C-alpha positions as a Python dict, from the first residue, in 0.01 Angstrom:
ca = {
    (1, 'X'): (0, 0, 0),
    (2, 'X'): (-312, -209, -71),
    (3, 'X'): (-569, -430, 124),
    (4, 'X'): (-484, -774, 127),
    (5, 'X'): (-753, -1046, 220),
    (6, 'X'): (-620, -1344, 418),
    (7, 'X'): (-704, -1672, 329),
    (8, 'X'): (-723, -1952, 619),
    (9, 'X'): (-913, -2215, 757),
    (10, 'X'): (-1262, -2151, 869),
    (11, 'X'): (-1217, -1982, 1240),
    (12, 'X'): (-1591, -1873, 1223),
    (13, 'X'): (-1481, -1471, 1188),
    (14, 'X'): (-1745, -1210, 1143),
    (15, 'X'): (-1546, -997, 878),
    (16, 'X'): (-1244, -1011, 637),
    (17, 'X'): (-941, -913, 784),
    (18, 'X'): (-643, -700, 606),
    (19, 'X'): (-276, -661, 641),
    (20, 'X'): (-295, -286, 666),
    (21, 'X'): (-5, -103, 880),
    (22, 'X'): (-171, -34, 1211),
    (23, 'X'): (-28, -42, 1602),
    (24, 'X'): (-202, -92, 1913),
    (25, 'X'): (-113, 63, 2203),
    (26, 'X'): (-188, -97, 2540),
    (27, 'X'): (-63, 41, 2907),
    (28, 'X'): (179, 272, 2716),
    (29, 'X'): (331, 30, 2492),
    (30, 'X'): (311, -18, 2119),
    (31, 'X'): (225, -338, 1932),
    (32, 'X'): (255, -438, 1595),
    (33, 'X'): (-112, -618, 1458),
    (34, 'X'): (-43, -932, 1255),
    (35, 'X'): (-390, -837, 1056),
    (36, 'X'): (-740, -663, 1171),
    (37, 'X'): (-1088, -600, 1070),
    (38, 'X'): (-1349, -361, 1186),
    (39, 'X'): (-1455, -647, 1415),
    (40, 'X'): (-1139, -719, 1593),
    (41, 'X'): (-767, -739, 1586),
    (42, 'X'): (-477, -967, 1613),
    (43, 'X'): (-143, -803, 1774),
    (44, 'X'): (181, -994, 1748),
    (45, 'X'): (433, -1054, 2066),
    (46, 'X'): (140, -947, 2309),
    (47, 'X'): (315, -1087, 2652),
    (48, 'X'): (27, -994, 2906),
    (49, 'X'): (-143, -1281, 3069),
    (50, 'X'): (-545, -1222, 3035),
    (51, 'X'): (-839, -1437, 3104),
    (52, 'X'): (-1078, -1523, 2795),
    (53, 'X'): (-1333, -1232, 2755),
    (54, 'X'): (-1141, -975, 2983),
    (55, 'X'): (-1175, -634, 2856),
    (56, 'X'): (-871, -381, 2825),
    (57, 'X'): (-841, 2, 2726),
    (58, 'X'): (-623, 52, 2417),
    (59, 'X'): (-555, 291, 2133),
    (60, 'X'): (-539, 197, 1777),
    (61, 'X'): (-275, 416, 1568),
    (62, 'X'): (-334, 453, 1196),
    (63, 'X'): (10, 573, 1056),
    (64, 'X'): (-22, 862, 794),
    (65, 'X'): (273, 997, 602),
    (66, 'X'): (389, 1290, 822),
    (67, 'X'): (93, 1214, 1049),
    (68, 'X'): (-65, 953, 1240),
    (69, 'X'): (-431, 909, 1365),
    (70, 'X'): (-519, 748, 1710),
    (71, 'X'): (-857, 586, 1779),
    (72, 'X'): (-951, 494, 2149),
    (73, 'X'): (-1106, 159, 2180),
    (74, 'X'): (-1188, -122, 2417),
    (75, 'X'): (-1060, -468, 2343),
    (76, 'X'): (-1185, -793, 2475),
    (77, 'X'): (-944, -1089, 2477),
    (78, 'X'): (-1062, -1411, 2269),
    (79, 'X'): (-779, -1634, 2226),
    (80, 'X'): (-407, -1684, 2156),
    (81, 'X'): (-256, -1866, 1868),
    (82, 'X'): (97, -1907, 1864),
    (83, 'X'): (266, -1547, 1933),
    (84, 'X'): (-60, -1349, 1829),
    (85, 'X'): (-324, -1248, 2044),
    (86, 'X'): (-675, -1213, 1905),
    (87, 'X'): (-897, -929, 2050),
    (88, 'X'): (-1235, -813, 1966),
    (89, 'X'): (-1316, -472, 1955),
    (90, 'X'): (-1600, -404, 2222),
    (91, 'X'): (-1878, -126, 2165),
    (92, 'X'): (-1654, 24, 1875),
    (93, 'X'): (-1824, 360, 1818),
    (94, 'X'): (-1977, 425, 1479),
    (95, 'X'): (-1734, 716, 1376),
    (96, 'X'): (-1428, 465, 1469),
    (97, 'X'): (-1570, 199, 1268),
    (98, 'X'): (-1638, 457, 971),
    (99, 'X'): (-1280, 559, 999),
    (100, 'X'): (-1151, 177, 976),
    (101, 'X'): (-1365, 142, 664),
    (102, 'X'): (-1251, 436, 550),
    (103, 'X'): (-885, 346, 579),
    (104, 'X'): (-982, 21, 394),
    (105, 'X'): (-1134, 171, 123),
    (106, 'X'): (-849, 418, 62),
    (107, 'X'): (-598, 161, 69),
    (108, 'X'): (-829, -49, -197),
    (109, 'X'): (-835, 259, -438),
    (110, 'X'): (-478, 370, -354),
    (111, 'X'): (-528, 705, -167),
    (112, 'X'): (-399, 574, 169),
    (113, 'X'): (-212, 914, 203),
    (114, 'X'): (-525, 1100, 207),
    (115, 'X'): (-561, 1200, 556),
    (116, 'X'): (-807, 1478, 519),
    (117, 'X'): (-1109, 1202, 463),
    (118, 'X'): (-1017, 1035, 736),
    (119, 'X'): (-1017, 1341, 936),
    (120, 'X'): (-1329, 1448, 805),
    (121, 'X'): (-1496, 1132, 882),
    (122, 'X'): (-1397, 1150, 1240),
    (123, 'X'): (-1518, 1503, 1287),
    (124, 'X'): (-1855, 1479, 1117),
    (125, 'X'): (-2127, 1453, 1362),
    (126, 'X'): (-2388, 1190, 1376),
    (127, 'X'): (-2723, 1314, 1230),
    (128, 'X'): (-3030, 1075, 1356),
    (129, 'X'): (-3275, 1041, 1034),
    (130, 'X'): (-3646, 1184, 1116),
    (131, 'X'): (-3791, 918, 897),
    (132, 'X'): (-3907, 645, 1128),
    (133, 'X'): (-4180, 503, 960),
    (134, 'X'): (-4217, 363, 596),
    (135, 'X'): (-4370, 605, 327),
    (136, 'X'): (-4741, 532, 222),
    (137, 'X'): (-4804, 584, -141),
    (138, 'X'): (-5164, 717, -268),
    (139, 'X'): (-5364, 508, -494),
    (140, 'X'): (-5305, 813, -760),
    (141, 'X'): (-4923, 775, -706),
    (142, 'X'): (-4926, 406, -699),
    (143, 'X'): (-5099, 427, -1050),
    (144, 'X'): (-4857, 666, -1179),
    (145, 'X'): (-4588, 464, -1062),
    (146, 'X'): (-4714, 148, -1226),
    (147, 'X'): (-4770, 345, -1569),
    (148, 'X'): (-4413, 492, -1557),
    (149, 'X'): (-4261, 136, -1480),
    (150, 'X'): (-4493, -15, -1774),
    (151, 'X'): (-4370, 251, -2021),
    (152, 'X'): (-3989, 164, -1937),
    (153, 'X'): (-4069, -196, -1952),
    (154, 'X'): (-4208, -168, -2291),
    (155, 'X'): (-3941, 27, -2395),
    (156, 'X'): (-3664, -214, -2239),
    (157, 'X'): (-3852, -482, -2420),
    (158, 'X'): (-3851, -317, -2748),
    (159, 'X'): (-3482, -247, -2757),
    (160, 'X'): (-3441, -616, -2643),
    (161, 'X'): (-3634, -712, -2922),
    (162, 'X'): (-3438, -496, -3180),
    (163, 'X'): (-3143, -585, -3057),
    (164, 'X'): (-3193, -964, -3106),
    (165, 'X'): (-3349, -920, -3426),
    (166, 'X'): (-3030, -735, -3535),
    (167, 'X'): (-2824, -1019, -3424),
    (168, 'X'): (-3025, -1263, -3576),
    (169, 'X'): (-3041, -1064, -3907),
    (170, 'X'): (-2651, -1012, -3893),
    (171, 'X'): (-2581, -1392, -3854),
    (172, 'X'): (-2843, -1477, -4143),
    (173, 'X'): (-2648, -1256, -4358),
    (174, 'X'): (-2330, -1365, -4288),
    (175, 'X'): (-2418, -1727, -4315),
    (176, 'X'): (-2660, -1738, -4596),
    (177, 'X'): (-2649, -1408, -4818),
    (178, 'X'): (-2246, -1360, -4767),
    (179, 'X'): (-1949, -1643, -4849),
    (180, 'X'): (-1628, -1598, -4671),
    (181, 'X'): (-1372, -1801, -4785),
    (182, 'X'): (-972, -1760, -4831),
    (183, 'X'): (-815, -1708, -5193),
    (184, 'X'): (-485, -1686, -5360),
    (185, 'X'): (-353, -1428, -5573),
    (186, 'X'): (-227, -1564, -5914),
    (187, 'X'): (-205, -1469, -6271),
    (188, 'X'): (80, -1228, -6314),
    (189, 'X'): (352, -1492, -6314),
    (190, 'X'): (565, -1577, -6615),
    (191, 'X'): (730, -1910, -6664),
    (192, 'X'): (1047, -1919, -6818),
    (193, 'X'): (1175, -2287, -6920),
    (194, 'X'): (1479, -2400, -7023),
    (195, 'X'): (1395, -2483, -7405),
    (196, 'X'): (1685, -2732, -7446),
    (197, 'X'): (1838, -3006, -7245),
    (198, 'X'): (2153, -3013, -7080),
    (199, 'X'): (2365, -2830, -6783),
    (200, 'X'): (2265, -2501, -6612),
    (201, 'X'): (2604, -2330, -6691),
    (202, 'X'): (2526, -1962, -6573),
    (203, 'X'): (2236, -1759, -6400),
    (204, 'X'): (2250, -1415, -6464),
    (205, 'X'): (1983, -1263, -6238),
    (206, 'X'): (1870, -1342, -5872),
    (207, 'X'): (1519, -1309, -5683),
    (208, 'X'): (1354, -975, -5633),
    (209, 'X'): (1589, -819, -5910),
    (210, 'X'): (1384, -623, -6196),
    (211, 'X'): (1454, -688, -6566),
    (212, 'X'): (1345, -581, -6877),
    (213, 'X'): (1231, -773, -7215),
    (214, 'X'): (1546, -915, -7358),
    (215, 'X'): (1772, -918, -7032),
    (216, 'X'): (1962, -1233, -7063),
    (217, 'X'): (1838, -1485, -6797),
    (218, 'X'): (2082, -1780, -6799),
    (219, 'X'): (2256, -2015, -7012),
    (220, 'X'): (2210, -2394, -7071),
    (221, 'X'): (2521, -2606, -7180),
    (222, 'X'): (2410, -2919, -7420),
    (223, 'X'): (2755, -3083, -7528),
    (224, 'X'): (2537, -3302, -7752),
    (225, 'X'): (2412, -3015, -7952),
    (226, 'X'): (2791, -2871, -8017),
    (227, 'X'): (2882, -3251, -8121),
    (228, 'X'): (2601, -3273, -8341),
    (229, 'X'): (2657, -2975, -8532),
    (230, 'X'): (3029, -3041, -8595),
    (231, 'X'): (2909, -3396, -8718),
    (232, 'X'): (2672, -3217, -8962),
    (233, 'X'): (2934, -2934, -9068),
    (234, 'X'): (3167, -3235, -9155),
    (235, 'X'): (2891, -3424, -9378),
    (236, 'X'): (2764, -3086, -9540),
    (237, 'X'): (3124, -3023, -9632),
    (238, 'X'): (3179, -3373, -9772),
    (239, 'X'): (2820, -3342, -9963),
    (240, 'X'): (2938, -3027, -10070),
    (241, 'X'): (3245, -3150, -10240),
    (242, 'X'): (3076, -3457, -10390),
    (243, 'X'): (2843, -3218, -10584),
    (244, 'X'): (3154, -2986, -10673),
    (245, 'X'): (3287, -3298, -10836),
    (246, 'X'): (3024, -3431, -11013),
    (247, 'X'): (2936, -3079, -11184),
    (248, 'X'): (3291, -3089, -11285),
    (249, 'X'): (3261, -3452, -11424),
    (250, 'X'): (2934, -3344, -11587),
    (251, 'X'): (3099, -3052, -11781),
    (252, 'X'): (3428, -3246, -11865),
    (253, 'X'): (3257, -3572, -11954),
    (254, 'X'): (3385, -3737, -12262),
    (255, 'X'): (3475, -3423, -12456),
    (256, 'X'): (3822, -3541, -12530),
    (257, 'X'): (3742, -3873, -12648),
    (258, 'X'): (3416, -3706, -12868),
    (259, 'X'): (3656, -3432, -12962),
    (260, 'X'): (3895, -3689, -13110),
    (261, 'X'): (3627, -3899, -13304),
    (262, 'X'): (3480, -3598, -13450),
    (263, 'X'): (3808, -3494, -13562),
    (264, 'X'): (3856, -3845, -13729),
    (265, 'X'): (3496, -3815, -13851),
    (266, 'X'): (3607, -3492, -14032),
    (267, 'X'): (3908, -3656, -14183),
    (268, 'X'): (3722, -3962, -14294),
    (269, 'X'): (3456, -3741, -14439),
    (270, 'X'): (3697, -3529, -14626),
    (271, 'X'): (3877, -3854, -14752),
    (272, 'X'): (3536, -3988, -14873),
    (273, 'X'): (3440, -3710, -15049),
    (274, 'X'): (3797, -3712, -15239),
    (275, 'X'): (3731, -4080, -15299),
    (276, 'X'): (3390, -3980, -15464),
    (277, 'X'): (3556, -3738, -15679),
    (278, 'X'): (3841, -3986, -15795),
    (279, 'X'): (3613, -4259, -15859),
    (280, 'X'): (3407, -4041, -16088),
    (281, 'X'): (3697, -3980, -16268),
    (282, 'X'): (3798, -4341, -16254),
    (283, 'X'): (4093, -4279, -16141),
    (284, 'X'): (4052, -4513, -15835),
    (285, 'X'): (3863, -4863, -15845),
    (286, 'X'): (3550, -4917, -15702),
    (287, 'X'): (3728, -5140, -15432),
    (288, 'X'): (3933, -4859, -15317),
    (289, 'X'): (3641, -4649, -15313),
    (290, 'X'): (3438, -4900, -15096),
    (291, 'X'): (3705, -4944, -14862),
    (292, 'X'): (3738, -4553, -14793),
    (293, 'X'): (3335, -4542, -14753),
    (294, 'X'): (3348, -4804, -14500),
    (295, 'X'): (3601, -4618, -14306),
    (296, 'X'): (3377, -4305, -14326),
    (297, 'X'): (3090, -4498, -14193),
    (298, 'X'): (3266, -4652, -13914),
    (299, 'X'): (3372, -4335, -13785),
    (300, 'X'): (3042, -4213, -13824),
    (301, 'X'): (2906, -4479, -13607),
    (302, 'X'): (3179, -4451, -13356),
    (303, 'X'): (3107, -4064, -13309),
    (304, 'X'): (2740, -4137, -13259),
    (305, 'X'): (2795, -4416, -13033),
    (306, 'X'): (3055, -4227, -12839),
    (307, 'X'): (2802, -3917, -12847),
    (308, 'X'): (2527, -4127, -12708),
    (309, 'X'): (2732, -4287, -12397),
    (310, 'X'): (2839, -3917, -12316),
    (311, 'X'): (2450, -3850, -12307),
    (312, 'X'): (2386, -4142, -12052),
    (313, 'X'): (2673, -4064, -11849),
    (314, 'X'): (2561, -3698, -11830),
    (315, 'X'): (2201, -3808, -11707),
    (316, 'X'): (2363, -4026, -11469),
    (317, 'X'): (2559, -3746, -11339),
    (318, 'X'): (2258, -3520, -11314),
    (319, 'X'): (2092, -3799, -11089),
    (320, 'X'): (2343, -3845, -10862),
    (321, 'X'): (2402, -3450, -10861),
    (322, 'X'): (2019, -3434, -10761),
    (323, 'X'): (2044, -3670, -10510),
    (324, 'X'): (2340, -3516, -10334),
    (325, 'X'): (2151, -3154, -10325),
    (326, 'X'): (1887, -3323, -10134),
    (327, 'X'): (2112, -3478, -9893),
    (328, 'X'): (2271, -3129, -9845),
    (329, 'X'): (1927, -2962, -9823),
    (330, 'X'): (1857, -3222, -9560),
    (331, 'X'): (2193, -3130, -9346),
    (332, 'X'): (2143, -2767, -9391),
    (333, 'X'): (1781, -2805, -9204),
    (334, 'X'): (1927, -3014, -8938),
    (335, 'X'): (2218, -2771, -8884),
    (336, 'X'): (1993, -2472, -8885),
    (337, 'X'): (1792, -2645, -8627),
    (338, 'X'): (2112, -2736, -8414),
    (339, 'X'): (2214, -2354, -8456),
    (340, 'X'): (1857, -2250, -8342),
    (341, 'X'): (1911, -2500, -8016),
    (342, 'X'): (2252, -2358, -7954),
    (343, 'X'): (2075, -2005, -7961),
    (344, 'X'): (1788, -2134, -7718),
    (345, 'X'): (2100, -2210, -7484),
    (346, 'X'): (2109, -1848, -7391),
    (347, 'X'): (1774, -1770, -7246),
    (348, 'X'): (1646, -1396, -7226),
    (349, 'X'): (1369, -1252, -7055),
    (350, 'X'): (998, -1247, -7268),
    (351, 'X'): (880, -989, -7039),
    (352, 'X'): (967, -718, -6817),
    (353, 'X'): (901, -762, -6465),
    (354, 'X'): (1035, -866, -6077),
    (355, 'X'): (1225, -1202, -6047),
    (356, 'X'): (963, -1375, -5829),
    (357, 'X'): (1179, -1704, -5791),
    (358, 'X'): (1484, -1875, -5946),
    (359, 'X'): (1414, -2264, -5934),
    (360, 'X'): (1706, -2422, -6042),
    (361, 'X'): (2075, -2383, -5957),
    (362, 'X'): (2425, -2347, -6147),
    (363, 'X'): (2498, -2726, -6253),
    (364, 'X'): (2202, -2906, -6233),
    (365, 'X'): (2057, -3087, -6531),
    (366, 'X'): (1736, -2938, -6698),
    (367, 'X'): (1500, -3054, -6988),
    (368, 'X'): (1316, -2844, -7231),
    (369, 'X'): (1007, -2816, -7009),
    (370, 'X'): (1171, -2734, -6673),
    (371, 'X'): (1088, -2420, -6548),
    (372, 'X'): (1380, -2239, -6472),
    (373, 'X'): (1263, -1884, -6339),
    (374, 'X'): (925, -1706, -6240),
    (375, 'X'): (888, -1351, -6345),
    (376, 'X'): (626, -1123, -6166),
    (377, 'X'): (468, -936, -6469),
    (378, 'X'): (341, -570, -6450),
    (379, 'X'): (-19, -691, -6496),
    (380, 'X'): (-323, -691, -6292),
    (381, 'X'): (-365, -1064, -6117),
    (382, 'X'): (-672, -1251, -6025),
    (383, 'X'): (-784, -1422, -5749),
    (384, 'X'): (-855, -1814, -5705),
    (385, 'X'): (-1074, -1992, -5455),
    (386, 'X'): (-1213, -2287, -5348),
    (387, 'X'): (-1600, -2354, -5221),
    (388, 'X'): (-1785, -2653, -5117),
    (389, 'X'): (-2016, -2753, -5370),
    (390, 'X'): (-2320, -2630, -5152),
    (391, 'X'): (-2195, -2284, -5144),
    (392, 'X'): (-2084, -2290, -5521),
    (393, 'X'): (-2462, -2328, -5586),
    (394, 'X'): (-2511, -1985, -5472),
    (395, 'X'): (-2244, -1842, -5709),
    (396, 'X'): (-2337, -1672, -6037),
    (397, 'X'): (-2110, -1483, -6302),
    (398, 'X'): (-2098, -1117, -6242),
    (399, 'X'): (-2159, -1112, -5875),
    (400, 'X'): (-1947, -858, -5644),
    (401, 'X'): (-1711, -958, -5376),
    (402, 'X'): (-1446, -802, -5167),
    (403, 'X'): (-1114, -882, -5141),
    (404, 'X'): (-885, -806, -4851),
    (405, 'X'): (-513, -833, -4869),
    (406, 'X'): (-382, -855, -4455),
    (407, 'X'): (5, -798, -4617),
    (408, 'X'): (-84, -446, -4750),
    (409, 'X'): (-434, -409, -4492),
    (410, 'X'): (-598, -303, -4794),
    (411, 'X'): (-959, -403, -4929),
    (412, 'X'): (-1040, -440, -5297),
    (413, 'X'): (-1368, -445, -5516),
    (414, 'X'): (-1388, -773, -5738),
    (415, 'X'): (-1618, -950, -5950),
    (416, 'X'): (-1664, -1315, -6013),
    (417, 'X'): (-1586, -1393, -6366),
    (418, 'X'): (-1549, -1775, -6376),
    (419, 'X'): (-1650, -2088, -6205),
    (420, 'X'): (-1502, -2424, -6260),
    (421, 'X'): (-1114, -2572, -6289),
    (422, 'X'): (-1145, -2481, -6657),
    (423, 'X'): (-1122, -2088, -6562),
    (424, 'X'): (-727, -2176, -6424),
    (425, 'X'): (-655, -2496, -6625),
    (426, 'X'): (-769, -2530, -6960),
    (427, 'X'): (-673, -2918, -6958),
    (428, 'X'): (-916, -2984, -6670),
    (429, 'X'): (-1180, -3235, -6773),
    (430, 'X'): (-1556, -3269, -6706),
    (431, 'X'): (-1484, -3565, -6508),
    (432, 'X'): (-1255, -3373, -6271),
    (433, 'X'): (-1534, -3080, -6254),
    (434, 'X'): (-1825, -3357, -6129),
    (435, 'X'): (-1609, -3593, -5914),
    (436, 'X'): (-1467, -3311, -5662),
    (437, 'X'): (-1651, -3201, -5394),
    (438, 'X'): (-1504, -2842, -5406),
    (439, 'X'): (-1528, -2595, -5706),
    (440, 'X'): (-1273, -2364, -5795),
    (441, 'X'): (-1397, -1984, -5819),
    (442, 'X'): (-1188, -1699, -6017),
    (443, 'X'): (-1236, -1306, -5946),
    (444, 'X'): (-1094, -1046, -6110),
    (445, 'X'): (-1016, -693, -5988),
    (446, 'X'): (-1268, -399, -6078),
    (447, 'X'): (-945, -155, -6078),
    (448, 'X'): (-679, -286, -6325),
    (449, 'X'): (-403, -60, -6144),
    (450, 'X'): (-409, -344, -5847),
    (451, 'X'): (-79, -498, -5799),
    (452, 'X'): (-34, -780, -5568),
    (453, 'X'): (269, -1056, -5507),
    (454, 'X'): (194, -1391, -5636),
    (455, 'X'): (39, -1656, -5413),
    (456, 'X'): (-57, -1376, -5158),
    (457, 'X'): (-343, -1502, -4933),
    (458, 'X'): (-660, -1300, -4904),
    (459, 'X'): (-987, -1342, -4768),
    (460, 'X'): (-1256, -1269, -4976),
    (461, 'X'): (-1616, -1209, -4926),
    (462, 'X'): (-1886, -1273, -5201),
    (463, 'X'): (-2220, -1110, -5183),
    (464, 'X'): (-2473, -1365, -5309),
    (465, 'X'): (-2783, -1162, -5321),
}
């Protein structure tokens, strides 16, 4: 049980009241107390009529565990408020006053059951102090005390000055020579793009799964590729058939006609030779000889003409075959490109690591540059942070830094390796670097074995001296 102070209107009381249990026995009748103090007591249901300032004998009973303590007191009636009669202790003895005060202190300290202390307070005799006058110090003792006081004052003042100097130094260090900022862990992410346009047909991996190099990741279905591949195969087959027909035509050509004309030429040549012999022997006339000679010359002319035309036809066929061969080469290249695109539709992991995030779902349409999956590589990341331009003026390459990751409750050593947005994006322009009020700082860990998840927020302290 604890002492509870009472808040009330200002009744000009001389001491704070408490509601600790206490009984007041008047004329052999015990009454409960409403509240009391070392000055007075309020008694509930007190029905005896008294005049103001009337004195009555009473006993204050303090209940204890397995015991009680009774104090003889004299009460002076002051007033009555409702069913509570207010009394003031009259000439309360010092032992009784000490008991009441000790009782309140024990209640505050939670030692209300400590009977021995209260009994010892009651039984302790009062000892008058022999010291009645103030102590007078000699001049020498006064000087000694003054020197001692000054020495202690100097020590206290020195300690205070050192403490203030330490506080100023710490504040100066934290605000001038040490830059604090929040950074982001990055640099260990591999982006896997769709490589082709189409609809996501299947995804073979999920977030937080580990993959090796070459592990199938996803499939992109592009119907245009299959249709284009069929059309190219059909056109390629038609061109090959044309080339084969042209080669057969070039091989056969006018062979039958040339053979016939050649045989006829041989025949006419033989007849011409016989006619020459017969003409020399005067067996045939010159007219017959001239006729046979004309037939022979006509056969030679016909054969030469057919041979020349055959050569011209062969040249035209060769030209046509060359055109078709070029067309075949173009279609073959187009088919190889389409086949490569078809192979790219089954995309595998270029590196091993943990799947950090899958950005697309099955059934969504993608373009070649759309990012499908992010893989956390097994490599040391770096830290990027932004500083105001005024703070960035203090930064130099090679400065030491401390990086604290709350996610792992670990501190790491790092160094400043680059300043500017180009350290993270090679496409950053000079205009971007100049026009912004903030500057990007890149840190790399001293220990290359550091592994932290991408996009982890970290606290960074950069030592600028």
